[in-house]
C-alpha positions as CSV (number, residue, x, y, z in Angstrom):
1,X,106.7,126.8,143.9
2,X,105.7,128.4,140.5
3,X,108.3,130.9,139.2
4,X,108.1,133.7,136.7
5,X,110.8,135.7,135.1
6,X,109.9,138.6,137.5
7,X,111.3,136.5,140.3
8,X,114.8,136.9,139.0
9,X,117.4,139.6,138.5
10,X,119.2,138.8,135.2
11,X,122.9,139.2,135.0
12,X,125.6,138.6,132.3
13,X,125.3,136.0,129.6
14,X,127.1,132.7,130.4
15,X,126.7,131.1,127.0
16,X,124.8,130.9,123.7
17,X,123.1,127.8,122.3
18,X,121.1,126.8,119.3
19,X,117.8,127.3,121.0
20,X,118.6,130.2,123.3
21,X,121.0,131.6,125.9
22,X,122.2,131.0,129.5
23,X,122.4,133.9,131.9
24,X,123.7,134.4,135.4
25,X,120.6,135.2,137.6
26,X,119.7,135.8,141.2
27,X,116.4,134.8,142.7
28,X,115.1,138.1,144.3
29,X,113.7,136.7,147.6
30,X,116.4,134.3,148.6
31,X,119.3,136.0,146.7
32,X,120.3,132.5,145.5
33,X,122.6,132.6,142.4
34,X,121.6,130.3,139.5
35,X,122.2,129.9,135.8
36,X,119.0,130.6,133.9
37,X,118.7,128.8,130.5
38,X,116.3,130.7,128.3
39,X,114.9,128.7,125.4
40,X,112.7,130.0,122.6
41,X,109.6,127.9,121.9
42,X,109.6,128.8,118.2
43,X,113.2,127.4,117.7
44,X,112.4,124.2,119.6
45,X,109.2,123.7,117.6
46,X,111.0,124.5,114.3
47,X,113.6,121.8,115.0
48,X,111.0,119.4,116.4
49,X,112.9,118.7,119.6
50,X,110.0,119.2,122.1
51,X,110.2,115.6,123.1
52,X,114.0,115.8,123.6
53,X,113.6,118.9,125.9
54,X,110.9,117.2,127.9
55,X,113.1,114.2,128.4
56,X,116.1,116.4,129.4
57,X,114.0,118.2,132.1
58,X,112.5,114.9,133.4
59,X,115.9,113.2,133.6
60,X,118.1,116.0,135.0
61,X,115.5,117.1,137.6
62,X,115.7,113.6,139.2
63,X,119.5,113.4,139.4
64,X,121.1,114.5,142.7
65,X,124.9,113.9,142.7
66,X,127.8,116.3,143.6
67,X,129.3,115.9,140.1
68,X,126.1,116.4,138.1
69,X,124.7,119.9,137.5
70,X,121.4,120.3,139.3
71,X,118.2,121.3,137.5
72,X,116.3,123.0,140.3
73,X,113.1,123.9,138.5
74,X,111.6,125.2,135.2
75,X,108.8,127.5,134.1
76,X,107.6,129.0,130.9
77,X,105.6,131.9,129.3
78,X,104.1,132.4,125.9
79,X,107.4,132.6,124.0
80,X,110.0,131.0,126.2
81,X,110.9,128.1,128.4
82,X,113.2,128.8,131.4
83,X,115.4,126.1,133.1
84,X,116.7,127.1,136.6
85,X,120.1,125.4,136.8
86,X,123.0,125.2,139.3
87,X,125.6,127.9,138.5
88,X,129.1,126.5,137.9
89,X,131.4,129.5,138.4
90,X,134.5,128.1,136.7
91,X,132.7,127.4,133.4
92,X,133.6,124.7,130.8
93,X,136.3,122.1,131.3
94,X,136.9,122.5,127.6
95,X,137.8,126.2,127.9
96,X,140.1,125.5,130.9
97,X,141.9,122.8,128.9
98,X,142.3,125.1,125.9
99,X,143.8,127.7,128.2
100,X,146.2,125.5,130.1
101,X,146.8,123.0,127.2
102,X,147.5,120.1,129.7
103,X,146.4,119.1,133.3
104,X,148.8,117.6,135.8
105,X,148.3,114.0,137.1
106,X,146.4,115.1,140.2
107,X,143.9,117.2,138.3
108,X,143.4,114.6,135.6
109,X,143.0,111.7,138.0
110,X,140.5,113.8,140.1
111,X,138.4,114.5,136.9
112,X,138.5,110.8,136.0
113,X,137.3,109.7,139.4
114,X,134.5,112.4,139.6
115,X,133.3,111.5,136.1
116,X,133.4,107.8,136.7
117,X,131.4,108.2,139.9
118,X,128.8,110.5,138.3
119,X,128.3,108.1,135.4
120,X,128.0,105.1,137.7
121,X,125.3,107.0,139.5
122,X,123.5,107.8,136.2
123,X,123.7,104.2,135.1
124,X,122.4,103.0,138.5
125,X,119.4,105.2,137.7
126,X,119.2,103.6,134.2
127,X,120.2,107.0,132.6
128,X,122.6,107.2,129.7
129,X,124.0,110.7,129.0
130,X,125.2,109.8,125.4
131,X,127.1,113.1,124.9
132,X,130.0,113.2,127.4
133,X,132.7,115.6,126.1
134,X,134.8,118.4,127.7
135,X,132.3,121.0,126.4
136,X,129.5,119.4,128.5
137,X,131.6,119.2,131.7
138,X,131.4,122.3,133.9
139,X,133.4,123.3,136.9
140,X,132.2,124.3,140.4
141,X,133.8,126.9,142.6
142,X,136.6,124.5,143.8
143,X,137.1,123.1,140.3
144,X,134.9,120.1,141.0
145,X,133.4,118.5,137.9
146,X,129.7,118.9,137.0
147,X,128.1,116.9,134.1
148,X,125.8,119.2,132.2
149,X,123.6,119.2,129.1
150,X,121.4,116.1,129.3
151,X,119.8,117.0,125.9
152,X,120.8,113.6,124.3
153,X,120.2,111.6,127.4
154,X,117.7,108.7,127.7
155,X,116.2,106.6,130.5
156,X,116.8,103.1,129.2
157,X,115.9,100.3,131.6
158,X,118.0,97.9,129.4
159,X,121.0,100.3,129.3
160,X,121.5,99.2,125.7
161,X,121.0,101.7,122.8
162,X,121.7,101.4,119.1
163,X,120.7,105.0,118.2
164,X,123.4,107.1,116.5
165,X,123.7,110.2,118.6
166,X,126.1,112.4,120.4
167,X,129.0,114.4,119.0
168,X,130.9,112.7,116.2
169,X,134.4,113.5,117.6
170,X,133.7,111.5,120.8
171,X,131.7,108.5,119.5
172,X,133.0,105.0,120.1
173,X,133.8,102.9,117.0
174,X,130.8,100.6,117.4
175,X,128.4,103.5,117.1
176,X,130.1,104.9,114.0
177,X,130.5,101.5,112.3
178,X,127.3,100.0,113.5
179,X,129.1,96.8,114.6
180,X,131.6,95.6,117.2
181,X,135.3,94.7,116.8
182,X,137.9,92.8,118.5
183,X,141.1,94.3,117.2
184,X,143.4,96.2,119.6
185,X,143.7,99.9,119.1
186,X,147.2,100.9,118.0
187,X,148.0,103.7,120.4
188,X,151.2,105.7,120.6
189,X,151.5,107.8,123.7
190,X,153.7,111.0,124.0
191,X,156.6,110.5,126.5
192,X,154.9,113.0,128.8
193,X,152.0,110.7,129.6
194,X,152.8,108.7,132.8
195,X,152.8,104.9,132.6
196,X,149.8,104.5,135.0
197,X,147.7,106.9,132.8
198,X,148.8,105.0,129.7
199,X,147.6,101.8,131.3
200,X,144.2,103.3,132.1
201,X,143.7,104.9,128.7
202,X,144.7,101.6,126.9
203,X,142.1,99.7,129.0
204,X,139.4,102.3,128.1
205,X,140.1,102.5,124.4
206,X,139.3,98.9,123.5
207,X,137.5,98.4,120.2
208,X,135.3,95.7,121.7
209,X,133.0,97.3,124.3
210,X,133.0,94.2,126.5
211,X,136.8,94.5,126.9
212,X,136.6,98.1,128.2
213,X,137.4,98.8,131.8
214,X,134.1,99.1,133.8
215,X,133.4,102.4,135.5
216,X,133.9,101.0,139.0
217,X,137.4,99.8,138.0
218,X,138.2,103.3,136.6
219,X,137.7,104.8,140.1
220,X,139.7,101.9,141.6
221,X,142.6,102.0,139.1
222,X,145.9,102.3,140.9
223,X,146.9,105.5,139.0
224,X,143.6,107.2,139.8
225,X,143.8,106.1,143.5
226,X,147.4,107.4,143.8
227,X,146.7,110.8,142.2
228,X,143.1,111.8,142.7
229,X,142.5,114.6,145.1
230,X,138.7,114.4,145.0
231,X,137.0,116.1,147.9
232,X,133.2,115.5,148.4
233,X,131.1,118.4,149.7
234,X,129.6,117.8,153.2
235,X,126.1,117.2,151.9
236,X,127.4,114.4,149.6
237,X,129.4,112.9,152.5
238,X,126.3,112.7,154.6
239,X,124.3,111.1,151.8
240,X,127.0,108.5,151.3
241,X,127.2,107.8,155.0
């Protein structure tokens, strides 16, 4: 189906970005609630990121996973491009973390399992997100994780990339330094971090990428298994079965 802006009732703004804004919206016929990302063509052309946007749309439209934000469709007019996205009512994980300062073991382990499972799904489809950070993780109605913002993502059949990208705060050492290392990371944990969580973090923060815990083992880690309260929606359970 071809949409136009007249098919939607536009509600409050949900967020602002470099190239436009995101609004709460409702499709008039079905009354279906969505997030409408409105991008200005002039800004996209000025920054020369048309290719990046095309890639974001192509990749995200083909990903169907309970912990990945859906891109339902897109349309455009003379001045703007509109992305019809799944609405995540509880907003950014980053903002929730800022507000509560810490999460308990159950919440943290659940997030870890959801994120690991969604990334395994992406990698199975030969997609690398390349910008995973709390600001790009949204929360559904029941607090379930939704990976969003595939602006940096690539479809890489080899799953190996050397391009410097993503947000500097979250880049692994080998991307910043352009080489690999073998030294152990000297980590000091606050007393409040449980032993099981310390073990998981230590196994993830290895300088040498080949020594890092694979995603499947993150989900299967004893601390995650003991604490995760992940609940899959019925549609996901059917697709798994």
